[in-house]
Structure formats: structure tokens, C-alpha cells
PLY file of the C-alpha trace (Angstrom):
ply
format ascii 1.0
element vertex 333
property float x
property float y
property float z
element edge 332
property int vertex1
property int vertex2
end_header
0.18 -0.02 -0.07
0.87 3.97 -0.69
0.98 6.52 1.68
2.43 6.82 5.34
0.84 6.67 8.41
1.99 8.95 11.25
2.00 7.74 15.38
-0.80 9.58 16.06
-2.95 7.44 13.13
-1.09 4.58 14.69
-2.51 4.78 17.90
-5.90 5.41 16.63
-5.73 2.27 14.67
-4.78 0.30 17.57
-7.12 1.24 19.83
-9.87 0.74 17.14
-8.51 -2.73 16.93
-8.64 -2.93 20.83
-5.53 -5.04 20.57
-2.45 -3.69 21.11
-0.28 -6.36 20.37
-1.73 -6.58 16.72
0.49 -4.76 14.52
0.14 -3.09 11.34
1.84 -5.75 9.22
-0.64 -8.58 10.53
-3.36 -6.56 10.08
-2.71 -5.66 6.06
-2.43 -9.63 5.68
-5.60 -9.85 6.69
-7.52 -10.96 3.29
-10.98 -8.50 3.57
-12.14 -9.21 0.40
-13.58 -12.66 2.21
-15.53 -10.45 4.49
-17.54 -8.04 1.69
-20.31 -10.47 1.05
-21.00 -10.94 4.63
-21.37 -7.96 7.40
-18.22 -6.89 9.67
-20.50 -7.11 12.72
-21.58 -10.69 11.89
-17.72 -12.01 11.92
-17.90 -14.05 15.51
-13.73 -13.96 16.54
-13.12 -10.73 17.59
-9.84 -10.64 16.65
-10.51 -10.75 12.97
-13.47 -8.19 13.47
-11.87 -6.13 15.10
-8.75 -6.28 12.84
-11.21 -5.88 9.66
-12.56 -2.83 11.54
-8.76 -1.42 11.74
-8.13 -2.40 8.23
-10.97 -0.62 6.44
-10.00 2.17 8.92
-6.38 1.91 7.63
-7.56 1.90 3.96
-9.52 4.77 4.33
-6.66 6.71 5.74
-4.72 6.01 2.75
-7.25 6.45 -0.10
-7.99 10.08 1.87
-3.98 10.98 1.22
-3.94 9.55 -2.16
-6.57 12.43 -2.94
-4.69 15.27 -1.29
-1.47 13.90 -3.09
-3.48 13.95 -6.58
-5.26 17.19 -5.67
-1.35 19.06 -5.48
0.37 17.65 -8.24
-2.11 18.35 -10.39
-1.77 22.25 -8.82
1.23 21.96 -9.37
0.95 21.34 -13.25
-2.07 24.22 -13.40
-4.61 21.37 -14.52
-8.22 22.30 -13.41
-9.76 20.36 -10.95
-13.62 19.41 -10.68
-15.26 21.20 -7.97
-17.69 18.75 -6.30
-21.16 20.00 -6.03
-22.53 19.75 -2.49
-25.56 17.35 -1.80
-28.31 19.67 -1.27
-32.18 18.79 -0.94
-33.00 20.27 -3.41
-30.82 18.16 -5.71
-32.22 14.89 -4.12
-36.09 16.00 -4.85
-38.15 12.79 -6.30
-39.61 13.64 -9.53
-42.90 14.78 -9.28
-45.58 14.09 -11.96
-47.03 17.49 -11.50
-44.16 19.04 -11.70
-44.11 21.90 -15.06
-42.17 20.91 -17.90
-42.14 21.54 -21.97
-45.08 18.48 -22.45
-47.76 20.06 -20.20
-46.60 23.73 -20.78
-49.38 23.87 -23.33
-52.10 22.29 -21.14
-51.26 25.23 -18.02
-51.12 27.74 -20.23
-54.75 27.06 -21.45
-55.72 26.41 -17.96
-54.82 30.15 -17.09
-56.98 31.74 -19.75
-60.29 30.69 -17.93
-59.27 30.53 -13.81
-60.79 32.26 -11.21
-57.61 34.94 -11.43
-58.06 35.59 -15.70
-59.29 39.08 -15.04
-56.55 40.20 -12.54
-53.81 38.85 -15.66
-55.78 40.78 -18.47
-55.34 44.17 -15.98
-59.37 44.19 -16.09
-59.34 44.04 -11.72
-57.69 46.20 -9.23
-56.66 43.96 -5.84
-59.42 45.43 -3.23
-58.79 43.27 -0.05
-60.43 43.11 3.11
-58.78 41.38 6.27
-59.86 40.46 9.41
-59.40 37.91 12.49
-61.02 35.73 14.84
-63.62 37.98 17.70
-62.08 39.11 20.25
-58.00 39.33 19.01
-54.80 39.84 20.27
-52.85 42.81 20.59
-49.98 41.16 18.72
-52.54 40.34 15.58
-53.92 43.38 15.47
-50.73 44.68 15.13
-49.48 42.63 12.68
-52.82 43.61 10.03
-52.01 46.31 10.90
-48.58 46.21 9.54
-50.12 44.02 6.47
-52.20 47.19 5.69
-49.01 49.68 4.94
-47.38 46.85 2.86
-50.52 46.15 0.31
-52.17 48.79 -1.14
-56.03 48.81 -1.23
-56.25 46.46 1.73
-58.80 47.59 4.45
-59.26 46.26 8.30
-62.96 45.19 9.15
-63.10 44.62 13.29
-64.48 41.19 13.87
-67.02 42.24 16.35
-69.49 40.01 16.49
-69.97 38.86 13.16
-70.15 35.82 11.49
-68.07 34.50 8.45
-71.21 33.98 6.24
-72.10 38.20 6.65
-68.72 39.05 6.56
-67.97 37.26 3.14
-71.96 38.69 1.86
-70.79 41.90 2.72
-67.02 41.85 0.34
-69.08 40.85 -1.98
-71.60 43.52 -2.27
-68.59 45.96 -2.22
-66.94 44.14 -4.86
-64.19 43.33 -2.81
-61.28 40.41 -4.90
-59.94 38.86 -1.38
-60.43 37.96 1.45
-57.94 37.52 4.60
-58.61 35.91 7.48
-55.90 35.60 10.26
-56.62 33.03 13.36
-54.21 33.17 16.75
-52.60 30.13 18.81
-52.75 29.37 22.46
-49.76 31.86 22.50
-51.51 34.97 21.01
-49.37 35.01 18.01
-50.51 34.69 14.59
-50.71 31.10 13.77
-52.97 30.79 10.86
-53.37 32.49 7.69
-56.68 32.56 4.99
-56.85 33.70 1.91
-60.16 33.25 -0.07
-60.50 34.79 -3.89
-63.81 36.15 -3.92
-66.68 35.82 -5.22
-66.44 31.69 -5.93
-62.83 30.94 -4.32
-60.31 29.34 -3.93
-59.13 29.00 -0.78
-55.82 28.55 0.40
-54.55 28.26 4.60
-51.21 28.82 5.40
-49.40 28.49 8.91
-47.89 31.48 9.74
-44.14 31.30 11.90
-40.69 33.18 12.25
-42.99 36.71 12.00
-40.62 39.39 12.37
-42.60 42.58 13.00
-41.41 46.08 10.58
-42.08 48.45 14.00
-38.44 45.95 15.24
-36.63 45.87 11.86
-36.14 49.29 10.82
-38.31 51.61 12.84
-36.52 54.73 11.23
-37.59 54.37 7.49
-40.84 55.20 6.16
-43.59 53.14 4.74
-45.22 54.55 1.70
-48.65 52.76 0.90
-47.70 53.25 -2.88
-47.85 49.57 -5.27
-44.71 47.54 -4.43
-43.09 45.78 -7.31
-44.05 41.82 -6.57
-41.35 39.07 -7.15
-42.35 35.27 -6.91
-40.18 32.41 -7.62
-39.84 28.94 -7.32
-43.28 27.68 -7.91
-43.00 24.66 -10.09
-45.72 22.24 -9.89
-49.12 22.82 -10.81
-50.16 23.66 -7.32
-47.82 25.96 -6.83
-48.44 27.79 -10.36
-52.10 27.93 -8.73
-50.87 29.41 -4.59
-48.12 31.66 -7.36
-51.70 33.15 -9.20
-53.39 33.78 -6.23
-50.76 35.63 -4.18
-49.70 37.43 -7.17
-53.21 39.07 -7.62
-52.65 40.72 -3.67
-50.73 42.93 -5.46
-51.83 45.90 -8.35
-50.50 44.47 -11.70
-48.93 47.59 -12.78
-46.43 48.44 -9.73
-45.31 52.52 -9.07
-41.23 52.64 -9.08
-41.23 56.06 -7.69
-42.21 54.35 -4.04
-39.00 52.01 -4.50
-40.73 48.79 -3.12
-39.82 45.10 -3.67
-42.30 42.85 -2.28
-41.32 38.87 -2.70
-42.46 35.63 -2.01
-39.88 33.13 -2.36
-40.68 28.67 -1.83
-38.07 26.73 -0.97
-39.02 23.47 -0.09
-42.35 23.81 0.18
-41.96 27.10 2.48
-42.94 30.41 1.24
-41.02 33.28 2.95
-41.98 36.49 2.34
-40.04 39.62 2.52
-40.57 43.27 1.75
-37.60 45.74 1.01
-37.03 48.89 0.10
-34.23 49.88 -2.63
-32.10 53.38 -2.93
-30.13 54.04 -6.01
-26.50 54.94 -5.29
-25.20 55.82 -8.40
-25.83 54.64 -11.86
-24.14 50.64 -10.95
-25.33 50.47 -7.07
-28.01 50.06 -5.07
-28.59 49.61 -1.91
-30.96 47.15 -0.34
-33.32 47.70 3.20
-35.18 44.74 4.42
-38.27 47.16 6.20
-40.69 44.26 6.84
-42.86 42.97 8.50
-41.25 39.30 7.41
-42.66 35.74 8.06
-42.87 32.16 6.81
-45.89 30.17 5.29
-46.66 26.94 4.58
-49.61 25.54 2.69
-51.99 23.67 4.89
-54.62 23.17 1.82
-56.66 24.37 -0.92
-60.17 23.86 -1.83
-62.44 25.22 -4.23
-64.78 28.00 -2.57
-64.58 29.97 0.03
-63.84 29.44 4.25
-67.68 28.86 5.07
-68.20 26.27 2.02
-68.09 22.71 3.77
-69.04 20.92 0.76
-66.59 21.94 -1.99
-63.88 19.64 -3.01
-59.73 20.03 -1.77
-57.53 20.79 -4.28
-54.46 19.93 -1.83
-54.28 18.66 1.92
-51.05 18.57 3.69
-51.08 15.13 5.68
-49.04 14.21 8.46
-47.75 11.26 6.41
-46.34 13.60 3.54
-44.28 15.61 5.82
-42.14 11.98 6.33
-39.91 12.35 3.33
-38.23 15.60 2.74
-37.09 14.89 -0.23
-40.91 15.37 -1.47
-41.80 19.08 -2.54
-45.46 19.77 -3.41
-44.63 23.26 -4.68
0 1
1 2
2 3
3 4
4 5
5 6
6 7
7 8
8 9
9 10
10 11
11 12
12 13
13 14
14 15
15 16
16 17
17 18
18 19
19 20
20 21
21 22
22 23
23 24
24 25
25 26
26 27
27 28
28 29
29 30
30 31
31 32
32 33
33 34
34 35
35 36
36 37
37 38
38 39
39 40
40 41
41 42
42 43
43 44
44 45
45 46
46 47
47 48
48 49
49 50
50 51
51 52
52 53
53 54
54 55
55 56
56 57
57 58
58 59
59 60
60 61
61 62
62 63
63 64
64 65
65 66
66 67
67 68
68 69
69 70
70 71
71 72
72 73
73 74
74 75
75 76
76 77
77 78
78 79
79 80
80 81
81 82
82 83
83 84
84 85
85 86
86 87
87 88
88 89
89 90
90 91
91 92
92 93
93 94
94 95
95 96
96 97
97 98
98 99
99 100
100 101
101 102
102 103
103 104
104 105
105 106
106 107
107 108
108 109
109 110
110 111
111 112
112 113
113 114
114 115
115 116
116 117
117 118
118 119
119 120
120 121
121 122
122 123
123 124
124 125
125 126
126 127
127 128
128 129
129 130
130 131
131 132
132 133
133 134
134 135
135 136
136 137
137 138
138 139
139 140
140 141
141 142
142 143
143 144
144 145
145 146
146 147
147 148
148 149
149 150
150 151
151 152
152 153
153 154
154 155
155 156
156 157
157 158
158 159
159 160
160 161
161 162
162 163
163 164
164 165
165 166
166 167
167 168
168 169
169 170
170 171
171 172
172 173
173 174
174 175
175 176
176 177
177 178
178 179
179 180
180 181
181 182
182 183
183 184
184 185
185 186
186 187
187 188
188 189
189 190
190 191
191 192
192 193
193 194
194 195
195 196
196 197
197 198
198 199
199 200
200 201
201 202
202 203
203 204
204 205
205 206
206 207
207 208
208 209
209 210
210 211
211 212
212 213
213 214
214 215
215 216
216 217
217 218
218 219
219 220
220 221
221 222
222 223
223 224
224 225
225 226
226 227
227 228
228 229
229 230
230 231
231 232
232 233
233 234
234 235
235 236
236 237
237 238
238 239
239 240
240 241
241 242
242 243
243 244
244 245
245 246
246 247
247 248
248 249
249 250
250 251
251 252
252 253
253 254
254 255
255 256
256 257
257 258
258 259
259 260
260 261
261 262
262 263
263 264
264 265
265 266
266 267
267 268
268 269
269 270
270 271
271 272
272 273
273 274
274 275
275 276
276 277
277 278
278 279
279 280
280 281
281 282
282 283
283 284
284 285
285 286
286 287
287 288
288 289
289 290
290 291
291 292
292 293
293 294
294 295
295 296
296 297
297 298
298 299
299 300
300 301
301 302
302 303
303 304
304 305
305 306
306 307
307 308
308 309
309 310
310 311
311 312
312 313
313 314
314 315
315 316
316 317
317 318
318 319
319 320
320 321
321 322
322 323
323 324
324 325
325 326
326 327
327 328
328 329
329 330
330 331
331 332
């Protein structure tokens, strides 16, 4: 075998073999190929089992040193070294039949012209949003809704009081609202769920709310304008993801006002939708400074169904069941 082994590695090797009388030469004489077909742990002889373990470690050390020597030789000869691509969950993601590709892209384009959001994308309908909460909301929920009204233009807060959802939906449809948002809170008196219903016939998406960052704690010195922001929505690659992408797009006016210098971002990564609100300033013709002004939060899609929140007989397009969270390599958006 090639390569040298220093004293520390010899000491570690003998400790792993648990036999101080066993030399490196005796370990090398053991034929490890005899035990390739069976597990090393199934060898009953303790000395042979420990020797196999030590020899496997010895080979690992020598191969590691050989790789280092090869890299150093390539560097000295100016030979380009192939960089290893790090393994990530996104790269190891399982194939999804509902993922948008060249074959089903034409079908998706035909669906876009007749779905519930087609009027918005034809620039025929401006967003007109109403937001409310559960009965007797906490201060944190009221603050969260207040900051959303400053982030999105054409959004109006309607106190819940003792009104039922049927009454609020009927009133919103009569007043020509385009979207209905409901915020629910958890036991800790913080916003926990968000419902987004496209009026008048749906669909309705339900999200879990986490990692909320309030604007007044982020950058209190930066003034938030109510001008229509630019919107950046990315990394939605399936049919369900495209539906969610189009619904989120309807929260912002189709034509932004660039004088406000604001950007709203919905970024999907591993089925978690990260929302961020930025303000930018041009330093010169080539440089631009970017400030996060908040609010910021993370959404996870729990369900998507036809109809409104109070329509119990409508069909679900998507439900995130507990067994769907087991395999992290499976993406749904």
C-alpha cells in the first residue's frame, strides 16, 4: 500500500482494533475480500472482527492521503480540478408528475386563460382586499394586520366584532372586494394561521404562519409608503404551486409604482414560502442599496380548496397530511 501513516494514526488504529499486540503488518495480511459478502459485525471471532475494522480504517486513511496528493500534483501542473457539487435536499428531490415541464406547459397556458385569476392578469381588475381576524383578537394579531395594510395597497381592515363569516363574505362580495384574508391566532396569542379566499367563488388557501418579524422592530427609521410595490414570486414549479403563485400575485396591483421603490418577495424553498418586504435606493447608475423594512414571515401551505372558507361541501385540491411530511425530498410546490 502507498502512503505513510504517522504515530497518531497508528495509535488510533491500534485503539480501534482493541488489541495492542496486533501490528500494522498483521492487519494488512488479513484478506478483507472474504468478508465483503457478509457484514463485518457478523464475524464471530473478536480478533478478526477488530482487525477488519482496523484495516478498513487504514484503507480509508491511505485513500484520503492519495486524494490530497493528487490534488497537489494537479495544482502544481496547473490542471483544472473538478469542484464537487454539494448534495442538498433540492438536488435530491424526488420526481413529481405534477411538475411543470415542456410537455404539460401548453395545457397550463390554456388553463390560465379560464381560471379564477384571469381577470387580474388581463389587467381588468385591481385588487381590493379585506382583512379580518377571529373574534376578540390579541394586540399582536391587530399589529400584524396593521402592518399588512401598510405593506399591500388597497387593503382594508374590517373589525370582526360578533359578525359571522357568512355575513362578512356576503358584505365583501356586495362591496366588490376581490380577496378576503382571515388571520387566526394560537394559544400564545400570536398569529398562527392565514386564510386567503379569492372572491366571489374561491379558491381558498390555508397557511401556517411562523417566524413573524414586525416592521417596527426591523427598521423603525425607514418610512413605509403605501404606493404599489413591485412583486417577485419565484420557485413554484408544480400545478399546485402555479395556482398558489397566481393567487399570491393578486394581492399586489398588476402595474407597480416605481416611485415607491419597494419590492415584495414571495420565495418558495422546500414548500416554505418566505415573505420579505424591501426598500431600495439608487446610490449611482451601477449601485443600489437594499433595506429590509418588514414585516417578514414564513408560510406553509396546509390546504387548497374550491370555494370560500365557509363552504364545507367544496372539494379540496390539496391537503398537507401528516404522512406527507415524512419524506423531506418530496416537494409539492
